[in-house]
N, CA, C and O of each residue as an XYZ file, in Angstrom:
956
protein
N      36.484    -20.338     79.097
C      35.890    -21.612     78.743
C      36.821    -22.764     79.112
O      36.372    -23.905     79.219
N      38.106    -22.484     79.309
C      39.038    -23.556     79.598
C      38.969    -24.002     81.042
O      38.230    -23.437     81.849
N      39.751    -25.029     81.360
C      39.750    -25.560     82.708
C      41.130    -26.074     83.020
O      41.812    -26.627     82.158
N      41.533    -25.891     84.241
C      42.763    -26.527     84.674
C      42.592    -26.907     86.132
O      41.900    -26.226     86.889
N      43.232    -28.003     86.518
C      43.126    -28.463     87.894
C      43.936    -27.542     88.788
O      45.128    -27.333     88.567
N      43.277    -26.994     89.798
C      43.967    -26.088     90.704
C      44.846    -26.869     91.667
O      44.425    -27.878     92.234
N      46.039    -26.403     91.839
C      46.971    -27.065     92.734
C      46.431    -27.039     94.158
O      46.029    -25.996     94.673
N      46.433    -28.215     94.776
C      45.975    -28.303     96.156
C      44.472    -28.394     96.312
O      43.983    -28.530     97.434
N      43.715    -28.323     95.208
C      42.258    -28.425     95.261
C      41.846    -29.786     94.711
O      42.122    -30.106     93.555
N      41.195    -30.569     95.532
C      40.821    -31.918     95.129
C      39.617    -31.893     94.200
O      38.623    -31.228     94.490
N      39.700    -32.613     93.086
C      38.576    -32.721     92.158
C      37.469    -33.546     92.806
O      37.726    -34.603     93.382
N      36.237    -33.053     92.709
C      35.079    -33.745     93.277
C      34.148    -34.133     92.138
O      33.647    -33.270     91.418
N      33.921    -35.414     91.977
C      33.137    -35.936     90.863
C      31.861    -36.580     91.396
O      31.907    -37.382     92.329
N      30.717    -36.224     90.799
C      29.438    -36.833     91.142
C      28.893    -37.554     89.915
O      28.980    -37.035     88.802
N      28.342    -38.726     90.105
C      27.856    -39.531     88.988
C      26.362    -39.339     88.774
O      25.583    -39.295     89.726
N      25.971    -39.225     87.493
C      24.564    -39.137     87.144
C      23.891    -40.488     87.261
O      24.522    -41.532     87.090
N      22.589    -40.454     87.557
C      21.843    -41.690     87.744
C      21.604    -42.439     86.441
O      21.105    -43.564     86.461
N      21.954    -41.830     85.298
C      21.728    -42.504     84.016
C      22.838    -43.485     83.663
O      22.691    -44.255     82.714
N      23.941    -43.477     84.399
C      25.019    -44.428     84.124
C      24.586    -45.839     84.517
O      23.992    -46.037     85.577
N      24.884    -46.813     83.667
C      24.614    -48.203     84.003
C      25.480    -48.598     85.198
O      26.571    -48.054     85.367
N      25.019    -49.527     86.024
C      25.774    -49.890     87.231
C      27.233    -50.246     86.976
O      28.117    -49.810     87.713
N      27.490    -51.038     85.934
C      28.872    -51.438     85.646
C      29.716    -50.238     85.233
O      30.871    -50.117     85.641
N      29.133    -49.344     84.415
C      29.866    -48.162     83.977
C      30.110    -47.218     85.149
O      31.193    -46.647     85.280
N      29.100    -47.057     85.999
C      29.253    -46.197     87.166
C      30.371    -46.701     88.072
O      31.148    -45.907     88.601
N      30.453    -48.000     88.250
C      31.507    -48.582     89.091
C      32.881    -48.334     88.478
O      33.836    -48.011     89.184
N      32.972    -48.489     87.146
C      34.258    -48.269     86.469
C      34.671    -46.802     86.534
O      35.840    -46.491     86.762
N      33.708    -45.901     86.334
C      34.006    -44.465     86.400
C      34.455    -44.088     87.807
O      35.425    -43.348     87.972
N      33.759    -44.590     88.817
C      34.109    -44.274     90.198
C      35.515    -44.756     90.535
O      36.286    -44.045     91.180
N      35.841    -45.955     90.099
C      37.169    -46.500     90.383
C      38.258    -45.701     89.677
O      39.312    -45.438     90.256
N      38.004    -45.311     88.420
C      38.997    -44.545     87.656
C      39.202    -43.164     88.264
O      40.334    -42.697     88.383
N      38.110    -42.511     88.647
C      38.222    -41.180     89.233
C      38.931    -41.237     90.582
O      39.749    -40.372     90.895
N      38.619    -42.249     91.374
C      39.276    -42.400     92.670
C      40.772    -42.653     92.500
O      41.582    -42.183     93.299
N      41.136    -43.401     91.449
C      42.546    -43.675     91.181
C      43.310    -42.394     90.842
O      44.521    -42.313     91.046
N      42.594    -41.400     90.323
C      43.204    -40.114     89.992
C      43.185    -39.148     91.181
O      43.636    -38.008     91.073
N      42.659    -39.618     92.307
C      42.660    -38.805     93.517
C      41.393    -38.026     93.765
O      41.344    -37.209     94.684
N      40.358    -38.259     92.963
C      39.115    -37.509     93.134
C      38.296    -38.052     94.296
O      38.398    -39.224     94.659
N      37.501    -37.190     94.858
C      36.470    -37.630     95.788
C      35.224    -37.899     94.947
O      34.774    -37.024     94.207
N      34.672    -39.096     95.055
C      33.611    -39.529     94.151
C      32.315    -39.767     94.924
O      32.309    -40.431     95.961
N      31.228    -39.217     94.406
C      29.901    -39.424     94.981
C      29.071    -40.226     93.984
O      28.860    -39.794     92.851
N      28.608    -41.385     94.408
C      27.897    -42.279     93.495
C      26.391    -42.235     93.669
O      25.656    -42.674     92.785
N      25.915    -41.713     94.794
C      24.481    -41.714     95.054
C      23.961    -40.293     95.221
O      24.726    -39.338     95.364
N      22.640    -40.184     95.198
C      22.011    -38.882     95.375
C      21.740    -38.203     94.049
O      22.217    -38.644     93.004
N      20.970    -37.129     94.099
C      20.578    -36.394     92.900
C      21.159    -34.987     92.858
O      21.403    -34.451     91.777
N      21.384    -34.379     94.033
C      21.893    -33.011     94.054
C      23.414    -33.026     94.045
O      24.031    -34.060     93.788
N      24.017    -31.869     94.327
C      25.471    -31.762     94.241
C      26.104    -31.875     95.627
O      25.666    -31.209     96.565
N      27.126    -32.709     95.760
C      27.881    -32.724     97.006
C      28.692    -31.442     97.127
O      28.951    -30.771     96.128
N      29.087    -31.109     98.327
C      29.851    -29.892     98.557
C      31.154    -29.916     97.760
O      31.873    -30.915     97.762
N      31.452    -28.810     97.080
C      32.692    -28.699     96.326
C      32.704    -29.421     94.995
O      33.760    -29.558     94.377
N      31.537    -29.893     94.535
C      31.495    -30.659     93.278
C      32.015    -29.827     92.114
O      31.643    -28.665     91.949
N      32.881    -30.439     91.307
C      33.441    -29.753     90.150
C      32.927    -30.323     88.833
O      32.836    -29.601     87.840
N      32.591    -31.609     88.814
C      32.165    -32.272     87.584
C      31.052    -33.280     87.878
O      31.085    -33.990     88.883
N      30.074    -33.325     86.983
C      29.042    -34.364     87.011
C      29.233    -35.221     85.767
O      29.355    -34.699     84.659
N      29.260    -36.524     85.950
C      29.511    -37.451     84.844
C      28.211    -38.138     84.452
O      27.546    -38.747     85.290
N      27.848    -38.038     83.163
C      26.654    -38.705     82.643
C      27.058    -39.631     81.510
O      28.213    -39.637     81.084
N      26.105    -40.412     81.025
C      26.465    -41.394     79.998
C      26.634    -40.725     78.634
O      26.039    -39.686     78.345
N      27.454    -41.349     77.821
C      27.721    -40.869     76.461
C      26.440    -40.918     75.630
O      25.693    -41.895     75.680
N      26.197    -39.854     74.866
C      25.053    -39.832     73.960
C      23.714    -39.645     74.638
O      22.676    -39.904     74.029
N      23.710    -39.202     75.880
C      22.450    -39.037     76.609
C      21.572    -37.978     75.942
O      22.050    -36.896     75.600
N      20.303    -38.287     75.761
C      19.334    -37.323     75.234
C      18.417    -36.823     76.345
O      17.755    -35.796     76.197
N      18.382    -37.544     77.440
C      17.645    -37.116     78.631
C      18.651    -36.883     79.743
O      19.535    -37.707     79.976
N      18.515    -35.780     80.412
C      19.455    -35.444     81.467
C      19.017    -36.037     82.798
O      17.843    -35.945     83.157
N      19.939    -36.642     83.534
C      19.616    -37.013     84.913
C      19.468    -35.750     85.746
O      20.010    -34.701     85.397
N      18.746    -35.851     86.828
C      18.469    -34.667     87.634
C      19.748    -33.984     88.110
O      19.798    -32.758     88.204
N      20.770    -34.763     88.407
C      22.022    -34.179     88.887
C      22.650    -33.248     87.850
O      23.354    -32.305     88.214
N      22.403    -33.501     86.568
C      22.926    -32.612     85.528
C      22.261    -31.239     85.593
O      22.891    -30.231     85.272
N      20.990    -31.192     86.008
C      20.329    -29.901     86.175
C      20.914    -29.145     87.367
O      21.036    -27.921     87.333
N      21.271    -29.873     88.410
C      21.971    -29.237     89.525
C      23.305    -28.662     89.059
O      23.683    -27.558     89.452
N      24.016    -29.413     88.221
C      25.298    -28.938     87.697
C      25.101    -27.678     86.860
O      25.863    -26.719     86.981
N      24.071    -27.686     86.009
C      23.781    -26.509     85.188
C      23.436    -25.312     86.069
O      23.858    -24.189     85.792
N      22.672    -25.555     87.125
C      22.269    -24.480     88.022
C      23.470    -23.860     88.728
O      23.515    -22.651     88.956
N      24.444    -24.706     89.070
C      25.600    -24.237     89.829
C      26.761    -23.797     88.949
O      27.724    -23.207     89.439
N      26.677    -24.082     87.646
C      27.777    -23.728     86.750
C      28.902    -24.740     86.747
O      30.032    -24.409     86.390
N      28.607    -25.977     87.143
C      29.619    -27.042     87.123
C      29.723    -27.664     85.735
O      28.852    -27.480     84.885
N      30.797    -28.395     85.530
C      30.970    -29.147     84.287
C      30.076    -30.382     84.302
O      29.977    -31.073     85.316
N      29.427    -30.656     83.172
C      28.719    -31.921     82.962
C      29.424    -32.627     81.816
O      29.392    -32.155     80.680
N      30.055    -33.746     82.106
C      30.914    -34.424     81.135
C      30.483    -35.875     80.982
O      29.746    -36.415     81.806
N      30.964    -36.495     79.900
C      30.701    -37.912     79.702
C      31.779    -38.741     80.397
O      32.822    -38.222     80.795
N      31.512    -40.020     80.530
C      32.434    -40.918     81.220
C      33.794    -40.981     80.531
O      34.799    -41.303     81.166
N      33.829    -40.675     79.230
C      35.093    -40.734     78.488
C      36.139    -39.807     79.087
O      37.335    -40.090     79.014
N      35.692    -38.692     79.685
C      36.650    -37.760     80.290
C      37.452    -38.429     81.398
O      38.665    -38.241     81.500
N      36.774    -39.203     82.217
C      37.448    -39.880     83.330
C      38.398    -40.951     82.800
O      39.534    -41.059     83.263
N      37.939    -41.739     81.834
C      38.773    -42.824     81.314
C      40.007    -42.289     80.579
O      41.105    -42.824     80.733
N      39.823    -41.228     79.779
C      40.970    -40.642     79.073
C      41.951    -40.015     80.059
O      43.165    -40.071     79.858
N      41.430    -39.431     81.102
C      42.299    -38.844     82.122
C      43.130    -39.923     82.811
O      44.311    -39.721     83.094
N      42.509    -41.064     83.078
C      43.234    -42.166     83.709
C      44.339    -42.676     82.798
O      45.437    -42.990     83.259
N      44.048    -42.758     81.501
C      45.073    -43.193     80.540
C      46.253    -42.217     80.535
O      47.406    -42.633     80.428
N      45.962    -40.930     80.650
C      47.007    -39.906     80.611
C      47.720    -39.757     81.955
O      48.804    -39.179     82.033
N      47.098    -40.284     83.009
C      47.694    -40.166     84.332
C      47.458    -38.833     84.997
O      48.038    -38.554     86.046
N      46.622    -38.007     84.412
C      46.269    -36.708     84.986
C      44.954    -36.258     84.382
O      44.522    -36.768     83.348
N      44.319    -35.292     85.042
C      43.026    -34.836     84.551
C      43.172    -34.102     83.225
O      43.947    -33.154     83.102
N      42.410    -34.564     82.237
C      42.401    -33.909     80.930
C      41.476    -32.701     80.973
O      40.599    -32.620     81.832
N      41.667    -31.765     80.051
C      40.733    -30.653     79.925
C      39.364    -31.223     79.555
O      39.252    -31.957     78.573
N      38.330    -30.902     80.317
C      37.022    -31.524     80.065
C      36.249    -30.946     78.884
O      35.192    -31.469     78.531
N      36.752    -29.883     78.268
C      35.980    -29.216     77.225
C      35.573    -30.176     76.103
O      34.440    -30.126     75.626
N      36.482    -31.035     75.687
C      36.204    -31.976     74.592
C      35.143    -32.991     74.976
O      34.486    -33.563     74.106
N      34.971    -33.219     76.260
C      34.068    -34.265     76.732
C      32.808    -33.696     77.379
O      32.017    -34.437     77.964
N      32.622    -32.385     77.273
C      31.458    -31.769     77.885
C      30.184    -32.185     77.169
O      30.129    -32.193     75.939
N      29.169    -32.526     77.933
C      27.891    -32.927     77.357
C      27.283    -31.764     76.579
O      27.360    -30.611     77.004
N      26.685    -32.076     75.451
C      26.056    -31.048     74.628
C      24.532    -31.106     74.718
O      23.843    -30.272     74.129
N      24.008    -32.078     75.446
C      22.554    -32.235     75.543
C      21.961    -31.244     76.525
O      22.579    -30.905     77.534
N      20.755    -30.783     76.220
C      19.964    -30.046     77.189
C      20.425    -28.664     77.574
O      19.845    -28.070     78.483
N      21.449    -28.114     76.925
C      21.879    -26.756     77.225
C      22.760    -26.621     78.453
O      22.930    -25.515     78.965
N      23.334    -27.740     78.947
C      24.154    -27.648     80.155
C      25.439    -26.852     79.907
O      25.927    -26.167     80.805
N      25.978    -26.941     78.710
C      27.186    -26.176     78.392
C      26.891    -24.675     78.422
O      27.639    -23.892     79.009
N      25.788    -24.291     77.776
C      25.406    -22.882     77.747
C      25.148    -22.346     79.160
O      25.492    -21.209     79.479
N      24.539    -23.186     79.992
C      24.266    -22.767     81.363
C      25.566    -22.565     82.138
O      25.679    -21.613     82.912
N      26.544    -23.444     81.942
C      27.826    -23.294     82.639
C      28.531    -22.013     82.214
O      29.043    -21.270     83.051
N      28.555    -21.760     80.908
C      29.223    -20.562     80.408
C      28.524    -19.292     80.882
O      29.180    -18.300     81.200
N      27.191    -19.323     80.929
C      26.445    -18.158     81.395
C      26.742    -17.879     82.857
O      26.890    -16.721     83.250
N      26.831    -18.925     83.665
C      27.124    -18.741     85.096
C      28.537    -18.181     85.279
O      28.771    -17.324     86.132
N      29.474    -18.681     84.463
C      30.848    -18.187     84.541
C      30.932    -16.724     84.120
O      31.735    -15.961     84.656
N      30.095    -16.337     83.156
C      30.137    -14.973     82.633
C      29.501    -13.973     83.589
O      30.039    -12.887     83.807
N      28.356    -14.339     84.157
C      27.589    -13.391     84.957
C      27.766    -13.581     86.461
O      27.582    -12.643     87.236
N      28.120    -14.787     86.866
C      28.227    -15.090     88.283
C      26.891    -15.292     88.961
O      26.833    -15.566     90.160
N      25.807    -15.159     88.196
C      24.462    -15.293     88.754
C      23.814    -16.585     88.274
O      24.047    -17.014     87.144
N      23.010    -17.203     89.117
C      22.295    -18.415     88.729
C      21.131    -18.105     87.810
O      20.673    -16.964     87.764
N      20.642    -19.095     87.076
C      19.551    -18.871     86.113
C      18.230    -18.470     86.754
O      17.354    -17.942     86.068
N      18.064    -18.711     88.065
C      16.833    -18.307     88.742
C      17.068    -17.145     89.712
O      16.256    -16.904     90.606
N      18.173    -16.432     89.534
C      18.464    -15.288     90.402
C      17.327    -14.271     90.328
O      16.875    -13.910     89.241
N      16.875    -13.815     91.488
C      15.790    -12.841     91.538
C      14.402    -13.444     91.495
O      13.413    -12.713     91.566
N      14.301    -14.767     91.381
C      13.011    -15.437     91.312
C      12.686    -16.098     92.648
O      13.568    -16.641     93.313
N      11.425    -16.047     93.030
C      10.928    -16.789     94.180
C       9.911    -17.795     93.673
O       8.937    -17.424     93.019
N      10.133    -19.058     93.970
C       9.358    -20.149     93.367
C       8.448    -20.797     94.406
O       8.861    -21.083     95.530
N       7.214    -21.017     94.004
C       6.269    -21.783     94.810
C       5.888    -23.040     94.031
O       5.413    -22.948     92.900
N       6.093    -24.207     94.627
C       5.685    -25.456     94.000
C       4.275    -25.784     94.470
O       4.025    -26.001     95.655
N       3.356    -25.813     93.496
C       1.940    -25.926     93.823
C       1.376    -27.257     93.346
O       1.003    -27.398     92.182
N       1.317    -28.220     94.236
C       0.653    -29.505     93.991
C       1.228    -30.279     92.801
O       1.851    -29.705     91.908
N       1.011    -31.544     92.813
C       1.272    -32.391     91.646
C       2.719    -32.592     91.263
O       2.983    -33.086     90.166
N       3.684    -32.233     92.117
C       5.077    -32.408     91.728
C       5.516    -33.852     91.938
O       5.227    -34.441     92.980
N       6.213    -34.430     90.954
C       6.670    -35.816     91.091
C       7.971    -35.955     91.869
O       8.428    -37.076     92.091
N       8.578    -34.853     92.290
C       9.840    -34.894     93.017
C       9.647    -34.438     94.459
O       8.756    -33.635     94.738
N      10.474    -34.943     95.382
C      10.369    -34.517     96.779
C      10.594    -33.019     96.929
O      11.387    -32.422     96.200
N       9.889    -32.419     97.881
C       9.971    -30.976     98.090
C      11.394    -30.531     98.412
O      11.830    -29.478     97.947
N      12.122    -31.319     99.201
C      13.479    -30.927     99.578
C      14.400    -30.889     98.360
O      15.276    -30.029     98.271
N      14.207    -31.813     97.427
C      15.031    -31.845     96.217
C      14.744    -30.633     95.340
O      15.667    -30.005     94.821
N      13.466    -30.305     95.175
C      13.089    -29.150     94.356
C      13.598    -27.847     94.971
O      14.102    -26.973     94.266
N      13.463    -27.728     96.280
C      13.940    -26.519     96.949
C      15.450    -26.382     96.799
O      15.961    -25.284     96.577
N      16.163    -27.501     96.923
C      17.619    -27.464     96.771
C      18.011    -27.045     95.359
O      18.981    -26.308     95.184
N      17.271    -27.502     94.350
C      17.577    -27.140     92.965
C      17.359    -25.649     92.730
O      18.182    -24.990     92.095
N      16.260    -25.122     93.238
C      15.976    -23.693     93.069
C      17.059    -22.851     93.731
O      17.542    -21.887     93.138
N      17.440    -23.202     94.941
C      18.472    -22.427     95.650
C      19.820    -22.555     94.964
O      20.598    -21.602     94.925
N      20.095    -23.736     94.422
C      21.345    -23.930     93.679
C      21.383    -23.021     92.453
O      22.450    -22.572     92.036
N      20.207    -22.756     91.879
C      20.103    -21.893     90.700
C      19.986    -20.420     91.060
O      19.769    -19.581     90.186
N      20.126    -20.101     92.342
C      20.118    -18.697     92.760
C      18.773    -18.151     93.149
O      18.653    -16.959     93.430
N      17.741    -18.998     93.174
C      16.401    -18.539     93.519
C      16.054    -18.784     94.968
O      16.850    -19.329     95.734
N      14.845    -18.370     95.335
C      14.308    -18.603     96.671
C      13.033    -19.422     96.536
O      12.444    -19.508     95.459
N      12.614    -20.025     97.654
C      11.418    -20.863     97.661
C      10.428    -20.325     98.678
O      10.807    -19.954     99.788
N       9.147    -20.284     98.291
C       8.088    -19.849     99.189
C       6.950    -20.853     99.144
O       6.671    -21.448     98.103
N       6.298    -21.034    100.279
C       5.135    -21.918    100.327
C       3.870    -21.214     99.861
O       2.853    -21.862     99.611
N       3.925    -19.892     99.743
C       2.739    -19.117     99.375
C       2.774    -18.705     97.910
O       3.753    -18.101     97.473
N       1.738    -19.012     97.139
C       1.687    -18.568     95.743
C       1.568    -17.054     95.603
O       1.835    -16.506     94.533
N       1.167    -16.373     96.681
C       1.032    -14.910     96.636
C       2.346    -14.190     96.937
O       2.448    -12.974     96.780
N       3.355    -14.961     97.375
C       4.641    -14.341     97.736
C       5.748    -14.761     96.774
O       6.930    -14.688     97.110
N       5.364    -15.201     95.579
C       6.359    -15.725     94.648
C       6.268    -15.021     93.292
O       5.313    -14.299     93.010
N       7.265    -15.247     92.484
C       7.256    -14.747     91.107
C       6.973    -15.865     90.114
O       6.586    -15.611     88.974
N       7.168    -17.104     90.556
C       6.915    -18.272     89.699
C       6.119    -19.311     90.475
O       6.462    -19.646     91.609
N       5.068    -19.814     89.870
C       4.328    -20.948     90.414
C       4.601    -22.135     89.504
O       4.332    -22.081     88.304
N       5.131    -23.195     90.073
C       5.458    -24.389     89.297
C       4.453    -25.485     89.637
O       4.343    -25.903     90.790
N       3.734    -25.938     88.642
C       2.720    -26.959     88.848
C       2.394    -27.630     87.525
O       2.499    -27.015     86.464
N       2.002    -28.884     87.593
C       1.473    -29.574     86.419
C      -0.052    -29.595     86.459
O      -0.696    -30.281     85.666
N      -0.622    -28.829     87.399
C      -2.071    -28.710     87.527
C      -2.434    -27.225     87.553
O      -2.939    -26.702     88.547
N      -2.159    -26.569     86.427
C      -2.356    -25.117     86.359
C      -3.799    -24.710     86.637
O      -4.047    -23.597     87.099
N      -4.748    -25.595     86.362
C      -6.156    -25.258     86.565
C      -6.526    -25.178     88.044
O      -7.612    -24.711     88.387
N      -5.611    -25.638     88.937
C      -5.903    -25.617     90.363
C      -5.201    -24.475     91.096
O      -5.311    -24.363     92.317
N      -4.482    -23.629     90.362
C      -3.877    -22.454     90.979
C      -4.992    -21.521     91.432
O      -5.928    -21.287     90.666
N      -4.930    -20.981     92.646
C      -5.996    -20.086     93.133
C      -6.337    -18.999     92.117
O      -5.443    -18.336     91.592
N      -7.611    -18.818     91.844
C      -8.065    -17.854     90.839
C      -7.592    -16.445     91.177
O      -7.217    -15.686     90.284
N      -7.607    -16.094     92.454
C      -7.212    -14.750     92.855
C      -5.750    -14.472     92.526
O      -5.363    -13.323     92.308
N      -4.939    -15.528     92.490
C      -3.528    -15.375     92.147
C      -3.350    -15.357     90.639
O      -2.656    -14.493     90.102
N      -3.966    -16.294     89.962
C      -3.786    -16.431     88.517
C      -4.293    -15.216     87.753
O      -3.774    -14.895     86.684
N      -5.316    -14.529     88.299
C      -5.927    -13.410     87.576
C      -5.477    -12.046     88.099
O      -6.012    -11.011     87.698
N      -4.509    -12.053     88.979
C      -4.025    -10.772     89.500
C      -3.496     -9.919     88.355
O      -2.702    -10.383     87.538
N      -3.944     -8.672     88.304
C      -3.595     -7.806     87.171
C      -2.139     -7.369     87.232
O      -1.455     -7.340     86.209
N      -1.662     -7.032     88.418
C      -0.310     -6.499     88.546
C       0.531     -7.417     89.423
O       0.091     -7.845     90.489
N       1.719     -7.709     88.976
C       2.633     -8.514     89.768
C       2.235     -9.968     89.891
O       2.706    -10.661     90.793
N       1.372    -10.453     88.996
C       0.947    -11.844     89.066
C       2.125    -12.763     88.738
O       2.869    -12.499     87.793
N       2.299    -13.824     89.500
C       3.399    -14.749     89.193
C       3.142    -15.498     87.893
O       1.996    -15.740     87.515
N       4.213    -15.857     87.223
C       4.087    -16.703     86.049
C       3.818    -18.137     86.508
O       4.337    -18.579     87.532
N       3.008    -18.846     85.743
C       2.685    -20.240     86.045
C       3.320    -21.109     84.976
O       3.092    -20.898     83.785
N       4.115    -22.084     85.391
C       4.771    -22.952     84.434
C       4.897    -24.362     84.979
O       4.779    -24.587     86.184
N       5.137    -25.302     84.090
C       5.276    -26.691     84.483
C       6.679    -26.945     85.028
O       7.584    -26.127     84.865
N       6.839    -28.096     85.677
C       8.150    -28.465     86.184
C       9.150    -28.603     85.041
O      10.306    -28.203     85.178
N       8.722    -29.158     83.930
C       9.614    -29.302     82.784
C      10.069    -27.928     82.281
O      11.231    -27.756     81.914
N       9.167    -26.965     82.263
C       9.536    -25.621     81.819
C      10.545    -24.989     82.766
O      11.424    -24.246     82.330
N      10.424    -25.280     84.069
C      11.399    -24.762     85.029
C      12.775    -25.363     84.759
O      13.782    -24.656     84.791
N      12.817    -26.668     84.493
C      14.084    -27.323     84.174
C      14.668    -26.752     82.885
O      15.878    -26.547     82.784
N      13.810    -26.495     81.903
C      14.270    -25.882     80.656
C      14.881    -24.514     80.925
O      15.893    -24.149     80.327
N      14.259    -23.759     81.828
C      14.755    -22.414     82.136
C      16.127    -22.466     82.792
O      16.958    -21.586     82.567
N      16.368    -23.489     83.601
C      17.665    -23.624     84.255
C      18.766    -23.844     83.225
O      19.894    -23.387     83.409
N      18.441    -24.541     82.148
C      19.432    -24.815     81.102
C      19.318    -23.886     79.907
O      19.983    -24.102     78.894
N      18.481    -22.849     80.006
C      18.278    -21.963     78.860
C      19.526    -21.128     78.587
O      20.214    -20.721     79.523
N      19.824    -20.867     77.312
C      20.939    -19.975     76.981
C      20.687    -18.572     77.502
O      19.545    -18.223     77.797
N      21.738    -17.756     77.623
C      21.566    -16.380     78.102
C      20.549    -15.617     77.263
O      20.523    -15.741     76.038
N      19.715    -14.830     77.930
C      18.742    -14.011     77.218
C      17.406    -14.671     76.982
O      16.472    -14.017     76.517
N      17.286    -15.962     77.292
C      16.016    -16.656     77.110
C      15.180    -16.480     78.366
O      15.601    -16.859     79.459
N      13.991    -15.901     78.206
C      13.147    -15.640     79.364
C      12.410    -16.900     79.789
O      12.172    -17.799     78.982
N      12.052    -16.951     81.068
C      11.258    -18.062     81.568
C       9.882    -17.996     80.935
O       9.216    -16.965     81.030
N       9.433    -19.075     80.287
C       8.177    -19.024     79.535
C       6.963    -19.086     80.445
O       6.970    -19.803     81.446
N       5.898    -18.321     80.096
C       4.651    -18.440     80.848
C       3.910    -19.696     80.419
O       4.275    -20.335     79.432
N       2.884    -20.042     81.152
C       2.050    -21.179     80.786
C       0.893    -20.697     79.936
O       0.290    -19.663     80.222
N       0.586    -21.442     78.899
C      -0.509    -21.071     78.004
C      -1.848    -21.365     78.665
O      -1.908    -21.910     79.767
N      -2.911    -20.998     77.979
C      -4.255    -21.211     78.507
C      -4.556    -22.687     78.699
O      -5.373    -23.056     79.542
N      -3.898    -23.525     77.919
C      -4.120    -24.967     78.028
C      -3.350    -25.565     79.195
O      -3.466    -26.758     79.476
N      -2.546    -24.719     79.888
C      -1.832    -25.215     81.052
C      -0.490    -25.828     80.734
O       0.127    -26.429     81.614
N      -0.010    -25.700     79.501
C       1.284    -26.234     79.133
C       2.242    -25.088     78.880
O       1.895    -24.115     78.211
N       3.436    -25.202     79.410
C       4.410    -24.127     79.243
C       4.752    -23.952     77.783
O       4.891    -24.930     77.050
N       4.888    -22.705     77.357
C       5.152    -22.404     75.963
C       6.646    -22.447     75.696
O       7.312    -21.413     75.648
N       7.165    -23.655     75.523
C       8.586    -23.830     75.235
C       8.735    -24.337     73.814
O       7.887    -25.073     73.309
N       9.828    -23.933     73.175
C      10.037    -24.312     71.794
C      10.597    -25.701     71.646
O      10.956    -26.345     72.631
N      10.673    -26.170     70.404
C      11.283    -27.459     70.123
C      12.755    -27.418     70.488
O      13.411    -26.385     70.352
N      13.269    -28.551     70.954
C      14.690    -28.634     71.248
C      15.062    -28.076     72.601
O      16.242    -27.870     72.883
N      14.055    -27.822     73.462
C      14.372    -27.348     74.798
C      14.938    -28.485     75.618
O      14.988    -29.623     75.152
N      15.367    -28.191     76.837
C      16.070    -29.175     77.645
C      15.271    -30.457     77.770
O      14.050    -30.427     77.917
N      15.965    -31.580     77.710
C      15.314    -32.887     77.713
C      14.651    -33.153     79.054
O      15.011    -32.568     80.076
N      13.664    -34.060     79.022
C      12.994    -34.431     80.253
C      13.956    -35.180     81.159
O      14.945    -35.756     80.705
N      13.648    -35.162     82.443
C      14.488    -35.876     83.390
C      14.216    -37.355     83.232
O      13.140    -37.829     83.598
N      15.165    -38.088     82.695
C      14.958    -39.485     82.366
C      14.981    -40.393     83.569
O      16.045    -40.687     84.112
N      13.806    -40.844     83.993
C      13.714    -41.846     85.025
C      13.911    -41.334     86.434
O      13.645    -42.068     87.386
N      14.369    -40.096     86.607
C      14.710    -39.629     87.944
C      13.488    -39.260     88.767
O      13.507    -39.380     89.992
N      12.413    -38.808     88.101
C      11.261    -38.355     88.852
C      10.636    -39.502     89.639
O      10.353    -39.379     90.831
N      10.428    -40.615     88.949
C       9.829    -41.746     89.630
C      10.780    -42.326     90.667
O      10.355    -42.742     91.745
N      12.066    -42.352     90.339
C      13.041    -42.935     91.236
C      13.223    -42.081     92.477
O      13.449    -42.616     93.562
N      13.128    -40.749     92.340
C      13.371    -39.867     93.466
C      12.244    -39.904     94.484
O      12.460    -39.667     95.672
N      11.044    -40.202     94.013
C       9.906    -40.173     94.909
C      10.049    -41.282     95.940
O      10.196    -42.453     95.590
N      10.006    -40.912     97.192
C      10.089    -41.912     98.242
C      11.490    -42.269     98.655
O      11.669    -43.202     99.438
N      12.522    -41.552     98.153
C      13.885    -41.842     98.575
C      14.037    -41.519    100.048
O      13.427    -40.578    100.556
N      14.850    -42.301    100.725
C      15.065    -42.110    102.150
C      16.374    -41.393    102.401
O      17.277    -41.411    101.564
N      16.470    -40.766    103.555
C      17.751    -40.247    104.026
C      18.170    -38.935    103.417
O      19.344    -38.577    103.509
N      17.260    -38.194    102.793
C      17.650    -36.945    102.167
C      17.897    -35.884    103.220
O      17.128    -35.752    104.172
N      18.960    -35.137    103.051
C      19.255    -34.043    103.959
C      18.515    -32.805    103.511
O      17.774    -32.847    102.529
N      18.703    -31.704    104.215
C      17.957    -30.483    103.907
C      18.213    -30.003    102.507
O      17.311    -29.455    101.873
N      19.421    -30.190    101.998
C      19.710    -29.689    100.656
C      19.527    -30.771     99.602
O      19.916    -30.589     98.448
N      18.939    -31.889     99.990
C      18.623    -32.912     99.013
C      19.768    -33.831     98.701
O      19.609    -34.719     97.863
N      20.917    -33.672     99.324
C      22.068    -34.490     98.985
C      22.104    -35.724     99.853
O      22.206    -35.620    101.075
N      22.023    -36.895     99.239
C      22.095    -38.153     99.968
C      23.237    -38.986     99.435
O      23.210    -40.215     99.506
N      24.251    -38.306     98.895
C      25.326    -38.995     98.219
C      26.280    -39.674     99.195
O      26.471    -39.232    100.328
N      26.873    -40.768     98.712
C      27.899    -41.485     99.448
C      29.218    -41.325     98.742
O      29.253    -41.108     97.531
N      30.295    -41.429     99.473
C      31.613    -41.379     98.863
C      32.050    -42.757     98.461
O      31.751    -43.745     99.132
N      32.779    -42.816     97.333
C      33.300    -44.083     96.862
C      34.515    -44.467     97.690
O      35.115    -45.516     97.456
């Protein structure tokens, strides 16, 4: 559960979209002063990312935090960067790790098993998604899963329009894929070890319990129509 900066390995910090502009600028400057490579834009993870910084007290996770959970990276509050700058070296992030949305549990599970939360799953995104296809595909692959365009070649169908899933697929007796909402998929990425991916109920809403991972705050609308996304969804710039 502990962390230490590896000698000769540069810390790579990515900022969550929930940080206010002034705070994001201050965090980027502080991290850069400590020698980190800082990514201020984009939703996915830059190569070699070690920490994602989100705002203190966040109840909704920015999309980048789900990427961090999928990859087993640290998701920390801005206080970690500021305290590290005061100390003149990187502090252990454990005290500053975000507790919202199950990101801590997801990181520990990845460290324990080495497998992503969607390992062994093939996901088909079926209509109605508020996020760009490249971003969703990058998130699934980051979580250890695969992506298919065919609902008949997948284990999970993700849609907010469950009533439009082909009847022949939805009613397949054997090997039928589970149908769940995008929110349920995000919840599954941050689910503690042993929590199964929930099926969708007859009403078309994923059967998730209270206190599951928070909705993506503001990122869905903001991500739609973004320009310049690469194949893995990373459009980040360096500070």
